N, C-alpha and C positions, 0 to 999 in steps of 0.2 A: 504494499501500499505506499510505505515512504517513498518507492523507488518512482511508482508513477505520479505522487505529487509533487515529487523534483522536477520529474521531465514533464509535466506539466506548467512549473513555475517557469522553467526554463525555457519553453517554447513562447510563455506569454512576457519574458522580459525580450526573446529577441524579437518579437513582433511589436511591442512597443519602440525598442531602438531602430527597426526600419521604419515605422512611422515616425520617427524624430526625424530620421537621417531624411526622408523624403521632404517633408515639411521646412527643414533646414535648407534642401534643396531648391524646392521651390521657393522660397524667401529672396534667398540669394539670388537667383535668376529673375523674378517677377518685380519685386519690392521697388530696386531702383527706379524700374521705369514706371513705375505707378508713382512712385513719387516724383520723380518730375513732369508727368503728364499733369498731376495733381497741383504739384507747389511752383513748378517753374527753376529755373536755373539759380534763382535765389537762394530757393533753399538749399541745394547742393552746394552753393559756394558758403552758404552759412554753417554747414557741419563740414568745414575742410579744416585740416589739423593745425595751421598758423594761421593767426590774426595778428596785422600790424597792431593794433593796440594794445596787444599784449606786449609789444617790444618798448615803449616808450615813444614819445614825439618827437625825440631828437636823433633816432638812430635805428635803420632796418638792413637786412640784407639787401639784396638785390632782386633774388627771385621774389620777396615781398614786397619791394617797390614795383614791381611787374603788376601784381595782382592789383595792388591798390591803386594803380594808372590804368587798368584795363579799361575804365569805361569812359574816360579823353580819348590820349591818343599812347597805347599800350605800346609797350617798347616787347620785340621779339628775345631770343635767347642771344641774336646776335647783335643785340643793342641798336638795332632802326628803330626809330620813331616811325611808327605805321602810318601816320598821317601827313608825313612828308618824305617818308623816304630818306631822310637826313639821319646818320649815324649818331648815336649817343656815347658811342665809344669806340675806339679800336683799338686793336692788341697787334703789336708788332713784334714780335720778342719778347724783349724787355721793356720794350716802349711802347705806355698806355698813353692814350689820348682821345682824352674827356670832355661834352660838350658839356659845362653846368649848367647852360640854362635850359637843356632838354629834360622834360619831366622826371625822367628815372634818375637825376639826383637831385631832386627836390629838398632832401635832407640836408643839403650841405650849402642852402642858400644865407643862413645865418649862423652867426658865429656860436661857437660851441656845438653844432650839428655834426653830425658824423654818419658815414656809412658802410657800412659792411658788403666790402664788392669782392661777392667770392669768385664771379667769372676771371676777376685778373687778380685775386690772392693777395688783396691788397685793403688794410682799412683807412681809411679816408676822413681827415677830421679839419674842420674849417676853425683855424684858428684867430682870422683878422679878416679882415672887407679884402685884402690881398693876399693873404696863405692861406691856402691849403696843405696838410701834411698827408703823409703817407706812409704808412708800418705795413710789415709784413702780417697776416693774419690767421699767421700758422702759431699756436700755441707753444710758448717754450716749453711748456711741462708734460703736453702730452700729443700736440701736434691737431687738435681742435680749432678748425675755422669759421665754425659758424655758431658760437654761443657768446657772444661780444658783448656788453655794455658801456658804455662811457660815463665816467662821473666829474664834472666839470671842475667842482670843488678840488677834488685832489690831483684831477688831470691824470687820470689813471685809465686803462682798458680793463674789464676784469671780465675773466674767461668763465662761464656758467657752467662749464665742464667740473671742473674739479672748485671753482671759488679763487682762484689766484689771480693777484690784478700785476700789472705792469705800467711802467711807466712811460711818458711820452719825449724823455729827454735825450740828449744824444749822449755816446758813452753808457758804458754798463749795459751792453746789449745781451739779452738773452736770446740765444739761436733755437730756431724753430724743433720742437722735439727733443729738446735736451734736458730735460726732466727739472731745469729752473722752474723754481715759484716765485722768483722776484727777478729783478733787475727791469730792463725798460727793452722794450718791443725795436725788431730791427728796424731801422728807418729809412727811405727811401727819398733820393733827391726827387723836389718836383719844382715845374715851373709854373707860374701863374700868367698869362695874358688876357685879361678881359674874362671871358667866360671859358678860355681853352687852356685847360689842365694838363700838364702833361707832367706822367711819373716815370722814370728811371728807374729799375730795379737793380 
């Protein structure tokens, strides 16, 4: 009798598991389409994993900036402004040329604004009306490049991966992935002519 009871229980469990798997497969295939049809694209955008509002008002990564500007003149991954086909930036070897008047770089309009330009591997920091500094965006501790925040009061970048912060002064450079938990970020040469920024690594 016990063997029959165990056999029935096992069959019931297998049946329940099969139903659960079928339900999961149905939801995976059908629900996104239904949600899109009912709520539209804004619903899907609202469920995206990252939001620029979580990153503060003066600093974002380049992928966030692209999403932020998607309603006006969106910038594709090559850096061209779709509304005028004018590139927001070009990268030629170790030289980066950026058009700061392009909406892609809106976070650099004000002093204290910073931009994690991940496509180019640099952190950009507006220090005055006539100066934008550039730093290696590779964290000296463990190599993270997409978790930076900046404090204007301490003039330091902090990597959110392990909480280490690094200065923006020259000298005492902590190199990428060196394991260093303090020091200054590697700094690159910058030239600003009007709205054209040239960074040389």
